[in-house]
C-alpha positions in Angstrom: -7.6 -0.1 9.8 -8.8 -3.4 11.4 -6.3 -5.6 9.9 -3.3 -7.4 11.5 -0.7 -5.3 12.6 1.7 -7.4 10.7 -0.5 -6.7 7.4 1.8 -4.7 4.6 -0.2 -1.5 3.5 -0.8 1.3 1.2 -1.7 5.0 2.2 -3.7 7.4 -0.2 -4.4 10.1 1.3 -6.8 9.2 4.3 -7.6 5.7 2.9 -5.2 2.6 4.2 -5.2 -0.5 2.1 -3.5 -3.8 3.0 -1.0 -5.7 0.4 -1.1 -9.3 0.5 2.7 -10.7 0.7 2.1 -12.1 -2.4 1.5 -9.1 -4.4 3.7 -6.7 -2.3 6.7 -6.5 -5.0 4.3 -6.1 -7.8 2.3 -3.5 -6.1 5.5 -1.3 -5.1 6.7 -1.6 -8.8 3.4 -0.6 -10.1 3.1 2.5 -7.4 6.5 3.5 -8.0 5.8 3.2 -12.0 2.7 5.4 -11.6 4.3 8.1 -9.6 7.2 8.6 -11.3 5.6 8.6 -14.8 2.1 10.1 -13.9 0.3 6.9 -15.3 -2.6 5.2 -13.8 -2.4 1.5 -12.5 -4.9 -1.2 -11.0 -3.7 -2.5 -8.1 -4.9 -5.9 -6.5 -5.2 -4.8 -2.4 -7.1 -5.4 0.7 -9.9 -3.3 2.0 -8.8 -1.8 5.3 -11.8 -2.5 7.2 -13.1 -5.9 5.8 -10.1 -7.5 4.3 -11.6 -8.4 1.0 -9.7 -8.5 -2.2 -10.5 -5.0 -4.0 -8.5 -3.3 -7.0 -7.9 0.0 -6.5 -6.9 2.5 -9.5 -4.1 4.8 -8.2 -3.6 7.9 -10.9 0.1 8.8 -10.2 -0.5 12.0 -12.1 -3.3 13.4 -9.9 -1.6 11.8 -6.6 0.7 14.0 -4.7 2.4 11.2 -2.5 1.6 7.6 -1.1 3.0 5.9 1.6 3.9 2.2 1.0 4.6 0.3 4.4 6.4 -3.1 3.8 7.1 -3.6 7.6 10.6 -3.2 7.3 12.7 -2.6 10.3 11.3 -1.6 13.9 8.1 -0.3 14.1 7.6 3.0 15.8 6.0 1.0 18.9 8.9 -1.7 18.8 12.3 -1.8 20.1 15.2 -3.2 18.3 18.6 -4.5 19.6 
């Protein structure tokens, strides 16, 4: 992913998508709802290569897991006091 390392992201399988700060809360709620209830949702994300706005459809019934990185806490390559 060529995005800035300060970009929140959603990983579905091998695909990485950016999450705009303004959309982060809604995206997290929608992903959680889809995964817990086995429903499909439309997510406003950023293409991991170009950074363009895209809509990604997530089927919670068919997806085994996703990763949501909201950049909280130290990064693996960072140190904290």
